[in-house]
C-alpha positions in Angstrom: 35.9 -28.4 25.2 36.1 -24.5 24.5 39.5 -23.0 24.5 38.5 -19.7 25.7 41.5 -18.8 27.0 43.7 -19.4 23.7 41.5 -17.9 21.1 41.7 -14.4 23.5 45.2 -14.8 23.3 45.2 -15.2 19.5 42.8 -12.6 18.7 44.9 -10.2 21.1 48.0 -10.9 18.8 46.0 -9.6 15.8 45.8 -13.9 14.7 42.6 -15.0 12.6 40.4 -17.8 14.0 39.4 -20.3 12.9 35.1 -21.1 11.4 33.9 -23.4 13.9 36.5 -22.1 16.9 35.0 -18.6 16.5 31.1 -19.7 16.3 32.1 -22.4 19.5 33.5 -19.3 21.8 30.2 -17.3 21.0 27.7 -20.6 21.2 29.5 -21.8 24.4 28.7 -18.2 25.8 25.2 -18.7 25.1 25.3 -21.7 26.6 26.8 -20.4 29.7 30.0 -22.3 29.1 32.4 -19.2 28.8 32.2 -17.1 31.6 31.5 -13.2 31.3 35.1 -12.4 32.3 36.4 -14.3 29.4 34.1 -13.2 27.2 34.5 -9.6 28.0 38.3 -9.8 27.2 37.7 -11.2 23.9 35.6 -8.4 23.6 38.1 -5.9 24.0 40.8 -8.0 21.9 38.1 -7.4 19.6 38.1 -3.9 20.2 41.2 -3.4 19.6 42.4 -6.0 16.8 39.0 -6.0 15.1 37.5 -8.6 13.0 37.8 -9.7 9.3 34.5 -9.7 6.9 34.6 -13.1 6.9 34.9 -13.4 11.0 31.9 -11.1 11.2 29.9 -12.6 9.3 31.2 -16.1 11.2 30.0 -14.3 14.5 27.1 -12.8 13.1 25.8 -16.5 12.2 26.7 -18.1 15.6 24.6 -15.0 17.3 21.7 -16.2 15.1 22.4 -19.6 15.7 22.1 -19.1 19.3 18.2 -19.1 19.5 15.5 -19.4 17.3 14.8 -17.7 13.6 11.5 -16.7 12.4 10.8 -17.4 8.2 8.6 -14.4 7.8 8.3 -14.7 3.9 7.8 -18.5 4.0 4.4 -17.7 6.8 3.3 -15.2 4.8 4.2 -16.4 1.0 5.0 -12.6 0.7 8.9 -10.7 0.4 8.6 -9.1 4.0 10.6 -5.8 4.6 11.8 -4.6 7.5 13.9 -1.2 8.7 16.1 -0.2 11.1 17.7 2.7 12.8 21.1 2.6 14.4 19.8 5.5 16.5 18.9 9.3 17.4 17.2 12.1 18.7 13.9 12.8 17.6 14.1 9.3 15.4 10.4 8.0 15.0 10.7 7.1 11.9 9.6 3.9 11.9 6.2 4.9 13.3 5.5 6.5 10.5 7.2 4.3 7.8 5.3 0.9 8.9 1.5 2.0 8.2 2.9 4.0 5.3 4.1 0.7 3.5 1.5 -1.7 4.6 -1.0 0.5 3.5 0.5 -0.1 0.1 0.3 -3.6 0.6 4.0 -4.8 1.5 4.1 -6.4 4.4 6.5 -5.7 6.9 7.1 -7.0 10.3 9.9 -5.2 12.8 11.2 -6.3 16.1 12.3 -3.1 18.0 14.7 -2.1 21.3 14.7 0.0 23.8 16.2 3.9 24.4 19.3 4.0 26.4 21.1 7.1 27.6 20.1 10.5 24.6 19.1 7.6 21.5 15.2 7.2 21.9 13.6 3.6 21.8 11.1 2.3 19.5 9.1 0.2 22.1 9.5 3.3 24.4 7.4 5.5 22.3 4.9 2.5 21.5 4.5 1.9 25.0 3.3 5.6 25.8 0.0 4.9 23.7 -2.5 3.2 26.7 -2.8 -0.5 26.1 -0.5 -1.1 23.3 1.2 -4.5 24.0 4.7 -4.9 22.9 5.2 -8.1 23.5 3.7 -10.5 21.4 4.1 -14.5 20.9 5.4 -15.4 17.5 2.4 -16.7 16.2 0.4 -13.4 17.2 3.4 -11.7 15.4 2.6 -13.4 12.1 -0.7 -12.9 12.3 -1.1 -9.6 12.7 1.4 -8.6 9.8 -0.5 -11.0 7.7 -4.1 -9.6 8.5 -3.2 -5.6 9.3 0.6 -5.6 7.2 2.3 -4.8 10.0 3.8 -4.8 13.2 6.4 -3.4 15.8 6.9 -5.8 18.6 10.0 -6.3 21.2 12.8 -8.8 20.4 11.5 -12.3 21.5 13.4 -14.1 24.8 14.1 -16.9 22.3 15.4 -14.5 19.5 19.5 -14.3 19.0 20.0 -14.6 23.0 23.7 -14.9 22.3 23.3 -10.7 21.2 21.5 -9.8 24.6 24.0 -11.8 26.7 27.1 -9.5 24.3 25.8 -6.5 24.4 25.1 -6.1 27.9 28.1 -7.2 28.0 29.8 -4.7 25.8 27.8 -1.6 27.8 29.8 -2.4 30.8 33.3 -2.9 29.2 33.2 0.0 27.0 33.5 -2.2 23.9 30.1 -0.8 22.3 31.4 1.1 20.1 33.5 -1.2 17.8 32.3 -1.2 14.0 32.0 -5.2 13.4 30.6 -5.8 17.0 27.9 -3.2 15.7 27.4 -4.8 12.3 26.8 -7.9 14.1 24.4 -6.4 16.4 22.1 -5.4 14.8 22.6 -7.8 11.4 21.7 -10.9 13.9 18.4 -9.4 14.7 17.3 -8.1 11.3 18.4 -12.1 9.7 17.3 -13.9 12.6 13.7 -12.1 12.1 13.0 -12.9 8.8 12.4 -10.1 6.5 13.8 -10.6 2.6 14.7 -7.0 2.3 15.6 -4.4 5.0 16.5 -0.7 4.8 19.0 0.8 7.0 19.0 4.0 8.7 22.5 4.7 9.9 22.4 8.2 11.8 25.7 10.3 11.2 26.4 13.2 14.1 27.1 14.3 17.1 24.2 13.0 18.4 24.8 9.4 16.4 27.1 6.4 17.4 28.9 7.2 14.2 30.4 11.1 14.4 31.6 11.1 10.2 30.1 10.1 7.2 33.5 7.7 6.7 32.5 6.2 9.8 29.1 5.8 9.0 29.9 4.4 5.1 32.1 1.2 6.5 29.6 0.8 8.7 26.6 0.7 6.2 29.0 -1.2 3.7 30.0 -4.0 6.9 26.1 -4.5 7.1 25.3 -4.7 3.8 27.9 -7.6 3.3 26.3 -9.8 6.0 23.0 -9.3 4.4 24.4 -10.9 1.1 26.1 -13.4 2.7 22.9 -14.2 4.2 20.8 -13.8 0.9 18.7 -10.6 2.0 18.6 -7.4 -0.4 19.7 -4.3 2.2 20.3 -0.6 1.3 21.4 1.8 3.6 20.7 5.1 4.1 23.5 7.2 5.9 21.0 10.6 7.7 22.2 13.8 9.1 21.9 13.4 13.0 23.9 16.5 14.1 20.6 18.1 15.2 17.0 16.4 16.4 14.7 14.8 13.3 11.8 16.8 13.4 10.5 18.6 15.8 9.3 16.1 18.8 11.9 14.3 21.2 10.1 12.3 23.6 8.2 9.4 24.0 4.1 10.5 23.6 5.2 14.0 21.9 7.2 11.6 18.9 4.0 9.3 18.9 2.1 12.7 17.9 4.1 13.5 15.5 4.6 10.2 13.5 0.5 10.2 13.4 0.7 13.7 12.0 3.5 13.2 9.5 1.0 9.9 8.6 -1.6 12.6 7.6 0.8 14.5 5.9 1.5 17.2 8.5 4.8 16.3 10.0 7.8 18.9 9.7 9.5 18.9 6.6 13.0 17.0 7.0 11.0 14.0 9.0 8.2 13.8 6.1 11.3 13.8 3.7 13.1 11.0 5.5 9.7 8.9 5.9 9.2 9.3 1.8 12.7 8.2 1.5 12.6 5.4 3.6 9.2 4.3 1.7 10.6 5.0 -1.8 13.6 2.5 -0.9 11.0 -0.5 0.7 8.3 -0.4 -2.0 11.3 -0.8 -4.7 12.8 -3.7 -2.7 9.3 -5.5 -2.5 7.3 -7.9 -4.5 5.4 -5.3 -6.0 7.7 -4.5 -9.0 8.1 -0.9 -8.9 11.0 1.2 -8.9 11.6 3.6 -6.1 10.1 6.9 -8.4 6.6 4.8 -8.4 7.2 3.5 -4.7 7.7 7.3 -3.0 4.9 8.2 -5.7 2.3 5.3 -3.9 3.6 6.5 -0.6 2.6 9.9 -1.3 -0.8 8.8 -2.3 -1.3 6.3 0.8 -1.0 9.5 2.7 -2.8 11.9 1.0 -5.6 9.4 0.6 -6.3 8.8 4.1 -5.2 5.4 4.1 -2.1 5.2 5.7 -3.5 6.9 8.8 -6.8 4.0 8.5 -3.7 1.3 8.6 -2.1 3.0 11.2 -5.0 2.8 13.4 -5.9 -0.4 12.3 -2.5 -1.4 13.6 -2.4 0.5 17.3 -6.0 -1.2 17.7 -4.6 -4.8 17.0 -2.0 -4.4 19.9 -4.7 -3.1 22.5 -3.5 0.4 22.1 -5.6 3.2 21.4 -6.5 5.4 17.8 -7.7 8.5 20.3 -4.7 11.0 20.4 -6.3 12.5 23.6 -5.1 9.7 25.4 -2.0 10.2 25.0 -0.1 11.2 28.3 0.8 14.7 28.5 3.3 16.8 30.4 1.3 19.2 33.0 4.4 22.2 32.3 5.1 23.7 29.4 8.1 26.1 29.2 8.7 28.5 26.1 12.6 28.6 25.4 12.9 32.5 23.3 15.8 33.3 21.4 17.9 36.0 23.0 18.6 38.2 19.8 17.7 37.9 16.1 19.6 36.0 13.9 19.4 32.5 12.3 19.7 29.0 14.0 23.0 28.0 12.7 23.3 25.2 14.9 21.2 23.1 16.9 23.1 20.2 18.9 21.1 16.9 18.8 23.3 15.6 21.9 22.4 18.0 23.6 19.0 18.5 23.0 18.8 14.4 23.8 20.7 14.6 27.2 18.1 18.0 28.4 15.1 15.2 27.1 16.8 12.3 29.2 17.4 14.6 32.2 13.1 15.5 32.2 12.6 11.6 32.4 12.0 10.6 28.4 15.4 8.2 28.4 17.0 6.5 30.8 20.8 7.1 32.2 20.9 3.2 33.2 18.4 0.0 31.8 16.8 -0.3 34.8 15.4 3.7 34.8 11.6 4.1 34.5 10.4 6.5 31.6 8.4 9.3 31.6 6.1 9.0 28.1 5.1 12.7 28.8 7.7 14.8 29.1 10.2 15.7 26.5 11.1 18.9 24.0 9.7 20.2 20.5 12.1 22.3 19.0 10.5 24.9 16.2 13.1 26.4 15.1 15.8 24.2 13.3 18.7 24.8 11.9 18.3 27.5 8.6 15.5 29.3 10.8 15.4 33.0 11.0 14.3 34.4 14.5 13.8 37.6 15.7 14.6 38.1 19.5 12.0 36.9 21.7 10.7 34.2 19.1 9.9 30.8 20.4 12.7 28.1 19.7 11.6 25.4 21.8 9.1 24.0 24.2 10.1 22.0 27.4 7.2 19.6 28.4 8.2 18.5 32.4 6.7 17.0 35.3 7.5 20.7 37.5 8.3 23.8 37.1 11.9 23.2 38.3 12.5 21.1 36.0 11.0 23.0 33.7 13.5 26.0 33.8 16.6 23.7 34.2 15.5 22.2 30.8 15.2 25.5 29.1 18.8 26.9 30.0 20.0 22.9 28.5 17.8 23.8 25.8 18.7 27.5 24.6 22.3 26.4 25.1 21.7 23.9 22.6 21.3 26.6 19.9 23.7 28.6 18.4 22.5 32.1 16.7 24.5 33.3 14.2 24.0 36.7 11.9 24.2 34.4 8.8 22.5 31.4 7.5 24.2 28.1 7.8 24.7 26.2 4.6 21.6 24.0 3.7 21.9 20.7 4.4 19.7 17.8 3.7 18.7 14.9 6.0 19.4 12.9 3.3 23.2 12.8 3.3 24.2 9.6 1.1 22.6 6.2 -0.3 24.8 2.9 -0.2 23.6 -0.2 -2.1 
């Protein structure tokens, strides 16, 4: 018999819960034996009192045990890698990393989610490709990773169902931003999906969950500890999210930019992050190469066209078209120009992300539909020197009125100054 009220009280008072008690609370919730109101109270107690590292692992393990798990490496007879981002504005990194890593001979299987608020979702981006199937059976998922080298799909209903329930509850009870619960949510999905080596991209800045480098480092350390206790190799990249990543923000626009990056023609900051992630993943793989050689192989795959060929095989294997002209495009494009000469001192990720959401590129609530065609392209990023009248960005919208409103919001995201800001790289720190 689950003593939910007692456990809530003890956690409220700062006590550490026993392994069996905590696990049974989570599994009981997944079975419908613990009501939402009690689990909401427990999440709030955790929000204020926290969990110890050991409690965090026990909770993560219970979430994993609430559903099926996948032994990807066992099924393929290879070391399978995975990459995950904590979410940001213009973050289409997985779309470019997956075919590059696969072109280098390393299998990458990834289960992704949808966006909410200003953070874009990988599945939403991929669904802008006509015909692309985000739902594959487990057998189809494993077979595609074996044959093509990569697959990116939606999370199956049988994988970590307790996490889906918990996240939905946290989202409506103001308990999302709790480090242990964030770490457990991310790592339960990664561990259940079966990859043996994982690169985590932890975003830092005004467009991210983690606003400071110290908070991001603590989250990275918590996730690495969970991975190690589960016998997995985990490396965390702490990356800048004070400004959007790359130029494109919006689903089909980001797919196009990811494809251009796979071709070697992407924005400098995005191209650099893709190579950083690929180098780490290949060094963690069974190729027996170091990071320098992994990065060299990734660069070669882009240069010789094998990464683009893998992109085409991957998209077509999941029912999508590799014809980029088939991607949806917005009927109205509005230029946003610089009101004066100067340097771009700041470009607010959160403001650009919210402007894209208002255009329809993201969701305010989980029930909202997404317009895959609309978005924003930021041509001038932090540090760029512009003259009065130069194009800072483009707004891609459905109507003139929406374009005008978004253009005003985008201009407000830019701060121009007489002097250039200090240079800041997209990769801030590596935690391993």
